Structures are given as C-alpha cells and as structure tokens.
PADRENGU-964444 format. One line per field, with one value per residue: residue number from 0; residue in three letters; x, y, z of N, C-alpha, C in turn. Coordinates in steps of 0.02 Angstrom, whole numbers, plus 50000, padded with zeros to 5 digits. Example, Ala and Ser with C-alpha at 12.3 -4.5 7.8 and 13.67 -1.06 7.14 Angstrom:
<recs>
resi = 0 / 1
resn = ALA / SER
nX = 50660 / 50642
nY = 49716 / 49888
nZ = 50390 / 50354
caX = 50615 / 50684
caY = 49775 / 49947
caZ = 50390 / 50357
cX = 50660 / 50645
cY = 49835 / 50002
cZ = 50390 / 50394
</recs>
This chain:
<recs>
resi = 0 / 1 / 2 / 3 / 4 / 5 / 6 / 7 / 8 / 9 / 10 / 11 / 12 / 13 / 14 / 15 / 16 / 17 / 18 / 19 / 20 / 21 / 22 / 23 / 24 / 25 / 26 / 27 / 28 / 29 / 30 / 31 / 32 / 33 / 34 / 35 / 36 / 37 / 38 / 39 / 40 / 41 / 42 / 43 / 44 / 45 / 46 / 47 / 48 / 49 / 50 / 51 / 52 / 53 / 54 / 55 / 56 / 57 / 58 / 59 / 60 / 61 / 62 / 63 / 64 / 65 / 66 / 67 / 68 / 69 / 70 / 71 / 72 / 73 / 74 / 75 / 76 / 77 / 78 / 79 / 80 / 81 / 82 / 83 / 84 / 85 / 86 / 87 / 88 / 89 / 90 / 91 / 92 / 93 / 94 / 95 / 96 / 97 / 98 / 99 / 100 / 101 / 102 / 103 / 104 / 105 / 106 / 107 / 108 / 109 / 110 / 111 / 112 / 113 / 114 / 115 / 116 / 117 / 118 / 119 / 120 / 121 / 122 / 123 / 124 / 125 / 126 / 127 / 128 / 129 / 130 / 131 / 132 / 133 / 134 / 135 / 136 / 137 / 138 / 139 / 140 / 141 / 142 / 143 / 144 / 145 / 146 / 147 / 148 / 149 / 150 / 151 / 152 / 153 / 154 / 155 / 156 / 157 / 158 / 159
resn = MET / PHE / ILE / GLN / GLN / THR / ILE / ASN / GLU / MET / LEU / THR / ASP / ARG / GLY / CYS / THR / MET / LYS / ASN / GLU / ASP / ILE / PHE / ILE / LYS / ASP / ASN / LYS / GLU / ILE / HIS / ILE / LYS / ILE / LEU / ASP / GLN / LYS / LYS / ILE / GLY / LYS / LYS / GLU / ILE / LEU / THR / ILE / ILE / GLU / GLU / MET / GLU / GLN / GLU / HIS / TYR / ASN / HIS / LEU / ILE / LEU / VAL / ILE / PRO / GLN / LYS / LEU / THR / PRO / LEU / ALA / ILE / GLN / GLU / LEU / LYS / ASP / ILE / LYS / ASP / LYS / GLU / ILE / GLU / VAL / PHE / LEU / TYR / LYS / GLU / LEU / SER / PHE / ASN / ILE / THR / LYS / HIS / TYR / THR / GLN / PRO / LYS / ILE / THR / LEU / LEU / SER / THR / GLU / GLU / LYS / LYS / ASN / LEU / ILE / LYS / GLU / ILE / LYS / PRO / SER / GLN / LEU / PRO / ILE / LEU / LEU / LYS / SER / ASP / PRO / ILE / ALA / ARG / TYR / TYR / ASN / ALA / LYS / THR / GLY / MET / ILE / PHE / LYS / PHE / GLU / ARG / PRO / SER / ILE / TYR / TYR / ARG / ILE / VAL / VAL
nX = 55709 / 55825 / 55964 / 55963 / 55975 / 56087 / 56184 / 56172 / 56237 / 56356 / 56424 / 56396 / 56444 / 56591 / 56622 / 56554 / 56439 / 56248 / 56180 / 56086 / 55957 / 56023 / 56172 / 56291 / 56428 / 56620 / 56712 / 56698 / 56695 / 56567 / 56482 / 56401 / 56278 / 56187 / 56124 / 56089 / 55962 / 55967 / 56026 / 56116 / 56281 / 56380 / 56538 / 56471 / 56368 / 56487 / 56552 / 56432 / 56388 / 56516 / 56540 / 56432 / 56470 / 56552 / 56465 / 56393 / 56499 / 56554 / 56670 / 56653 / 56564 / 56455 / 56436 / 56283 / 56215 / 56163 / 56229 / 56372 / 56482 / 56529 / 56669 / 56756 / 56700 / 56748 / 56885 / 56846 / 56857 / 56968 / 57053 / 57023 / 57054 / 57036 / 56941 / 56813 / 56762 / 56661 / 56617 / 56457 / 56381 / 56205 / 56191 / 56273 / 56283 / 56158 / 56172 / 56223 / 56364 / 56461 / 56391 / 56356 / 56335 / 56436 / 56517 / 56690 / 56710 / 56758 / 56872 / 56957 / 57102 / 57172 / 57242 / 57345 / 57341 / 57376 / 57526 / 57567 / 57553 / 57643 / 57772 / 57779 / 57754 / 57837 / 57766 / 57743 / 57780 / 57640 / 57490 / 57395 / 57269 / 57188 / 57140 / 57031 / 56985 / 56795 / 56765 / 56891 / 56843 / 56688 / 56721 / 56808 / 56936 / 57129 / 57282 / 57408 / 57338 / 57251 / 57153 / 57086 / 57028 / 56934 / 56887 / 56896 / 57017 / 57177 / 57190 / 57269 / 57278 / 57344 / 57319 / 57330
nY = 59542 / 59556 / 59613 / 59553 / 59445 / 59428 / 59454 / 59352 / 59234 / 59299 / 59293 / 59152 / 59070 / 59109 / 59041 / 59050 / 59016 / 59010 / 59114 / 59173 / 59322 / 59439 / 59387 / 59329 / 59181 / 59146 / 59029 / 59043 / 59163 / 59305 / 59386 / 59514 / 59589 / 59771 / 59845 / 59985 / 60146 / 60277 / 60422 / 60522 / 60459 / 60514 / 60553 / 60542 / 60454 / 60356 / 60354 / 60330 / 60182 / 60105 / 60103 / 60066 / 59905 / 59884 / 59877 / 59784 / 59664 / 59621 / 59600 / 59622 / 59687 / 59692 / 59833 / 59901 / 60025 / 60170 / 60254 / 60330 / 60339 / 60481 / 60597 / 60629 / 60499 / 60419 / 60418 / 60407 / 60264 / 60222 / 60256 / 60149 / 60019 / 59883 / 59815 / 59760 / 59839 / 59840 / 59911 / 59902 / 59984 / 59966 / 59960 / 59886 / 59738 / 59732 / 59616 / 59479 / 59470 / 59338 / 59255 / 59328 / 59281 / 59313 / 59305 / 59177 / 59036 / 59080 / 59017 / 59048 / 59016 / 58853 / 58878 / 58743 / 58747 / 58854 / 58854 / 58731 / 58775 / 58884 / 58828 / 58800 / 58945 / 59099 / 59210 / 59333 / 59332 / 59309 / 59364 / 59555 / 59575 / 59681 / 59747 / 59811 / 59788 / 59737 / 59577 / 59541 / 59622 / 59540 / 59435 / 59427 / 59489 / 59478 / 59509 / 59452 / 59319 / 59194 / 59213 / 59057 / 59080 / 59041 / 58999 / 58921 / 58923 / 58917 / 59018 / 59145 / 59269 / 59356 / 59414 / 59603
nZ = 52786 / 52710 / 52735 / 52849 / 52815 / 52754 / 52825 / 52913 / 52851 / 52795 / 52941 / 52971 / 52852 / 52888 / 52989 / 53132 / 53218 / 53272 / 53429 / 53420 / 53330 / 53339 / 53405 / 53368 / 53377 / 53390 / 53409 / 53548 / 53575 / 53598 / 53441 / 53413 / 53357 / 53273 / 53206 / 53162 / 53112 / 53137 / 53008 / 53039 / 53115 / 53234 / 53315 / 53441 / 53449 / 53423 / 53540 / 53641 / 53579 / 53643 / 53757 / 53804 / 53759 / 53842 / 53959 / 53940 / 53932 / 53800 / 53676 / 53529 / 53382 / 53249 / 53151 / 53124 / 52962 / 52882 / 52815 / 52815 / 52935 / 53005 / 52984 / 53137 / 53218 / 53137 / 53155 / 53301 / 53317 / 53244 / 53370 / 53465 / 53518 / 53630 / 53556 / 53436 / 53303 / 53156 / 53030 / 52941 / 52779 / 52725 / 52604 / 52551 / 52616 / 52550 / 52493 / 52471 / 52428 / 52388 / 52303 / 52226 / 52054 / 51958 / 52031 / 52069 / 52169 / 52310 / 52456 / 52626 / 52670 / 52785 / 52917 / 52881 / 52771 / 52710 / 52740 / 52655 / 52542 / 52540 / 52571 / 52429 / 52371 / 52398 / 52507 / 52473 / 52331 / 52296 / 52223 / 52318 / 52421 / 52480 / 52635 / 52642 / 52517 / 52469 / 52486 / 52579 / 52694 / 52695 / 52725 / 52849 / 52860 / 52872 / 52916 / 52785 / 52809 / 52681 / 52542 / 52421 / 52231 / 52155 / 51954 / 51803 / 51812 / 51970 / 52088 / 52232 / 52311 / 52455 / 52570 / 52638
caX = 55735 / 55915 / 56042 / 55970 / 55973 / 56143 / 56219 / 56177 / 56254 / 56401 / 56436 / 56399 / 56521 / 56650 / 56635 / 56504 / 56364 / 56189 / 56148 / 55994 / 55956 / 56082 / 56253 / 56325 / 56470 / 56636 / 56772 / 56676 / 56687 / 56506 / 56483 / 56365 / 56243 / 56180 / 56080 / 56054 / 55930 / 56001 / 56070 / 56186 / 56318 / 56445 / 56579 / 56431 / 56314 / 56518 / 56560 / 56380 / 56388 / 56575 / 56505 / 56390 / 56504 / 56616 / 56429 / 56385 / 56567 / 56570 / 56724 / 56661 / 56523 / 56450 / 56366 / 56254 / 56218 / 56126 / 56225 / 56437 / 56514 / 56553 / 56753 / 56777 / 56663 / 56794 / 56946 / 56839 / 56851 / 57039 / 57074 / 57003 / 57119 / 57022 / 56876 / 56827 / 56674 / 56663 / 56552 / 56436 / 56337 / 56137 / 56182 / 56355 / 56246 / 56080 / 56137 / 56263 / 56425 / 56490 / 56334 / 56328 / 56344 / 56496 / 56615 / 56701 / 56686 / 56807 / 56886 / 57013 / 57136 / 57128 / 57322 / 57389 / 57351 / 57421 / 57598 / 57572 / 57564 / 57706 / 57809 / 57779 / 57759 / 57817 / 57680 / 57771 / 57755 / 57556 / 57463 / 57374 / 57183 / 57176 / 57088 / 56982 / 56928 / 56734 / 56772 / 56911 / 56784 / 56636 / 56774 / 56872 / 56978 / 57187 / 57334 / 57413 / 57277 / 57287 / 57123 / 57121 / 57002 / 56935 / 56864 / 56948 / 57085 / 57119 / 57234 / 57306 / 57287 / 57338 / 57296 / 57405
caY = 59590 / 59537 / 59637 / 59518 / 59374 / 59398 / 59434 / 59279 / 59214 / 59301 / 59266 / 59036 / 59082 / 59153 / 58985 / 59048 / 59017 / 59073 / 59127 / 59230 / 59356 / 59476 / 59376 / 59235 / 59144 / 59120 / 59015 / 59063 / 59232 / 59346 / 59450 / 59595 / 59654 / 59843 / 59888 / 60048 / 60195 / 60329 / 60456 / 60544 / 60407 / 60517 / 60546 / 60537 / 60387 / 60296 / 60340 / 60269 / 60094 / 60080 / 60104 / 59978 / 59845 / 59879 / 59884 / 59724 / 59642 / 59583 / 59647 / 59623 / 59696 / 59725 / 59893 / 59928 / 60093 / 60187 / 60300 / 60330 / 60398 / 60572 / 60571 / 60594 / 60460 / 60396 / 60453 / 60381 / 60186 / 60192 / 60254 / 60087 / 59968 / 59838 / 59836 / 59748 / 59858 / 59819 / 59963 / 59898 / 60028 / 59969 / 59938 / 59856 / 59718 / 59714 / 59517 / 59429 / 59483 / 59266 / 59236 / 59347 / 59249 / 59330 / 59297 / 59129 / 59036 / 59090 / 58961 / 59054 / 58940 / 58861 / 58875 / 58675 / 58742 / 58906 / 58819 / 58684 / 58828 / 58947 / 58801 / 58808 / 58983 / 59136 / 59261 / 59417 / 59326 / 59324 / 59440 / 59557 / 59599 / 59719 / 59733 / 59841 / 59760 / 59695 / 59487 / 59506 / 59611 / 59504 / 59365 / 59487 / 59451 / 59495 / 59520 / 59380 / 59261 / 59196 / 59173 / 59060 / 59089 / 58954 / 58980 / 58910 / 58895 / 58921 / 59109 / 59129 / 59297 / 59361 / 59460 / 59664
caZ = 52799 / 52642 / 52766 / 52912 / 52808 / 52724 / 52891 / 52949 / 52808 / 52815 / 52981 / 52946 / 52833 / 52977 / 53077 / 53158 / 53250 / 53302 / 53477 / 53438 / 53279 / 53353 / 53417 / 53346 / 53457 / 53353 / 53483 / 53618 / 53592 / 53532 / 53381 / 53415 / 53260 / 53327 / 53140 / 53169 / 53073 / 53093 / 52960 / 53044 / 53160 / 53246 / 53372 / 53546 / 53449 / 53424 / 53603 / 53659 / 53571 / 53653 / 53793 / 53803 / 53751 / 53874 / 54008 / 53937 / 53936 / 53722 / 53636 / 53441 / 53364 / 53181 / 53136 / 53008 / 52974 / 52821 / 52779 / 52816 / 52994 / 53033 / 52977 / 53197 / 53236 / 53092 / 53212 / 53351 / 53286 / 53264 / 53433 / 53480 / 53522 / 53663 / 53540 / 53350 / 53289 / 53112 / 53008 / 52835 / 52746 / 52709 / 52528 / 52561 / 52635 / 52549 / 52426 / 52460 / 52388 / 52374 / 52296 / 52152 / 51970 / 51949 / 52060 / 52091 / 52234 / 52360 / 52481 / 52669 / 52673 / 52865 / 52951 / 52861 / 52691 / 52709 / 52757 / 52592 / 52516 / 52571 / 52526 / 52349 / 52297 / 52450 / 52501 / 52406 / 52254 / 52291 / 52202 / 52357 / 52425 / 52529 / 52695 / 52635 / 52475 / 52515 / 52496 / 52658 / 52743 / 52696 / 52817 / 52941 / 52830 / 52923 / 52847 / 52821 / 52737 / 52595 / 52510 / 52374 / 52198 / 52075 / 51913 / 51781 / 51831 / 52033 / 52124 / 52308 / 52352 / 52494 / 52608 / 52651
cX = 55782 / 55963 / 56028 / 55981 / 56070 / 56223 / 56226 / 56216 / 56345 / 56459 / 56462 / 56458 / 56596 / 56653 / 56594 / 56452 / 56314 / 56173 / 56050 / 56005 / 55992 / 56147 / 56249 / 56381 / 56518 / 56697 / 56769 / 56650 / 56621 / 56520 / 56429 / 56331 / 56213 / 56154 / 56046 / 56008 / 55952 / 56035 / 56126 / 56220 / 56364 / 56489 / 56529 / 56414 / 56405 / 56538 / 56500 / 56378 / 56464 / 56578 / 56466 / 56380 / 56546 / 56538 / 56370 / 56452 / 56558 / 56606 / 56732 / 56580 / 56530 / 56394 / 56346 / 56212 / 56202 / 56207 / 56325 / 56447 / 56537 / 56626 / 56765 / 56767 / 56702 / 56853 / 56948 / 56906 / 56936 / 57095 / 57079 / 57035 / 57082 / 56944 / 56882 / 56747 / 56686 / 56605 / 56527 / 56384 / 56269 / 56153 / 56235 / 56307 / 56148 / 56090 / 56206 / 56332 / 56473 / 56432 / 56327 / 56351 / 56402 / 56564 / 56631 / 56703 / 56747 / 56818 / 56949 / 57061 / 57153 / 57232 / 57372 / 57390 / 57395 / 57492 / 57583 / 57557 / 57608 / 57759 / 57806 / 57782 / 57765 / 57774 / 57705 / 57763 / 57691 / 57542 / 57414 / 57282 / 57209 / 57120 / 57015 / 56921 / 56843 / 56737 / 56829 / 56876 / 56708 / 56679 / 56778 / 56900 / 57061 / 57214 / 57359 / 57398 / 57280 / 57205 / 57124 / 57006 / 56967 / 56874 / 56926 / 57031 / 57124 / 57210 / 57227 / 57282 / 57331 / 57347 / 57354 / 57333
cY = 59540 / 59565 / 59580 / 59460 / 59350 / 59415 / 59389 / 59222 / 59192 / 59286 / 59175 / 59070 / 59092 / 59096 / 59011 / 59019 / 59044 / 59065 / 59151 / 59258 / 59412 / 59466 / 59330 / 59251 / 59091 / 59055 / 59011 / 59167 / 59281 / 59398 / 59468 / 59614 / 59690 / 59841 / 59953 / 60083 / 60244 / 60357 / 60476 / 60485 / 60473 / 60514 / 60514 / 60462 / 60312 / 60255 / 60295 / 60174 / 60074 / 60074 / 60029 / 59931 / 59845 / 59854 / 59814 / 59654 / 59596 / 59653 / 59661 / 59637 / 59705 / 59777 / 59906 / 59956 / 60102 / 60232 / 60319 / 60352 / 60458 / 60550 / 60532 / 60542 / 60389 / 60345 / 60397 / 60286 / 60192 / 60202 / 60195 / 60025 / 59882 / 59782 / 59812 / 59762 / 59863 / 59844 / 59916 / 59927 / 60005 / 59915 / 59921 / 59739 / 59689 / 59651 / 59503 / 59415 / 59399 / 59257 / 59228 / 59292 / 59274 / 59320 / 59188 / 59111 / 59024 / 59023 / 59028 / 59012 / 58938 / 58852 / 58800 / 58741 / 58813 / 58876 / 58782 / 58741 / 58871 / 58912 / 58792 / 58854 / 59045 / 59167 / 59326 / 59403 / 59282 / 59373 / 59469 / 59564 / 59607 / 59718 / 59764 / 59843 / 59705 / 59641 / 59501 / 59572 / 59594 / 59457 / 59405 / 59451 / 59479 / 59489 / 59485 / 59317 / 59285 / 59135 / 59125 / 59047 / 59034 / 58959 / 58933 / 58858 / 58910 / 58991 / 59075 / 59209 / 59329 / 59420 / 59514 / 59742
cZ = 52727 / 52717 / 52847 / 52860 / 52776 / 52786 / 52927 / 52902 / 52799 / 52888 / 53007 / 52895 / 52831 / 53006 / 53113 / 53186 / 53274 / 53350 / 53474 / 53347 / 53303 / 53389 / 53377 / 53412 / 53397 / 53414 / 53534 / 53648 / 53562 / 53510 / 53419 / 53363 / 53283 / 53217 / 53172 / 53090 / 53057 / 53080 / 52972 / 53131 / 53183 / 53321 / 53428 / 53515 / 53456 / 53539 / 53671 / 53668 / 53629 / 53721 / 53813 / 53763 / 53834 / 53947 / 53991 / 53918 / 53846 / 53713 / 53541 / 53419 / 53273 / 53180 / 53080 / 53005 / 52881 / 52777 / 52821 / 52884 / 52992 / 53039 / 53075 / 53191 / 53213 / 53146 / 53276 / 53362 / 53271 / 53308 / 53478 / 53467 / 53540 / 53639 / 53465 / 53345 / 53217 / 53075 / 52914 / 52832 / 52737 / 52638 / 52512 / 52598 / 52623 / 52525 / 52476 / 52426 / 52360 / 52352 / 52256 / 52082 / 51957 / 51974 / 52088 / 52126 / 52249 / 52476 / 52533 / 52660 / 52777 / 52865 / 52902 / 52765 / 52654 / 52680 / 52709 / 52579 / 52468 / 52555 / 52465 / 52317 / 52407 / 52434 / 52473 / 52349 / 52258 / 52274 / 52280 / 52354 / 52484 / 52557 / 52683 / 52561 / 52503 / 52520 / 52579 / 52718 / 52751 / 52761 / 52855 / 52884 / 52899 / 52855 / 52887 / 52787 / 52690 / 52566 / 52429 / 52318 / 52137 / 52052 / 51861 / 51818 / 51938 / 52033 / 52173 / 52291 / 52428 / 52528 / 52678 / 52682
</recs>
C-alpha cells in the first residue's frame, strides 16, 4: 500500500526509527499510526481514539482517514492540550510530496544552522511557510522552524 510506504518515508525524514509497522520512535517517544477506513469520522470516534491513547499511554498519533473530519471532530482535536494528533487524508499520502519531480530539495535547518542564518537575516525578513502547508505538515513543523529550499538558488522559509 502506497500510504504505508509514504508514512514510513515521512517519519524516517523526520528522524524517527521504526519499532513496528504502526509505531515509530523519536527522542524516546512513541508515534503511533492509525489508518481508518470509516467514511465518517466524527466527535465520537475522536473521543474513542483519545481514550485509547490514554489507556495505551502515548501522546502522538498520526491518523489517516479517507475523508475530512466532521466539524465537531475538528473542534475536539483543537481542544486537546496534552496530545498531538496529526490528521492526513488518504489522498495526501498517496505519494511522497518530497519526491515529486517538481519539488526542490528541502531541508529543515538544525538549531545550529538556524542560529547562523539568524545572524545574517532577521526572521521577520524571511518569507513565510504556513503550518498548514503540505511540506510543513509532512515534517510536522512547528512555528519558528526554518526550511531551506534548493533550486538553482537557495532560499529559506520560516514556519508561522
């Protein structure tokens, strides 16, 4: 299945190691993968998933679903403070966007590289990359992280 392959590549690109097909490890923390085939994922299903996360003692989940969440489910996810649930649609993971022929080489800057860049350029002068951008979501980028894009020239984007 292409979705599982893309998830494996995405988490490897994030610096995770595979524990098994459904669990990856990064910084001694587990990231669980759940691929659902239900057409409608609502508040009830999200609450069940959160309860499962609490029972199994993990705080990070990548949830892959066929269709968009209901508005109540989205609100429930926004209200969660101590858990991270990333939601991807099947079609978003049907291929690896970082390997598309039109995509430039993309690197997430390390803390040291970011410090060196900020000595030369103020963060407010950098073009932005929204957290909702597919590349930012692929890397689970947080606000303030900086990406380096390499085409014939090099340019940077800061996540907001």
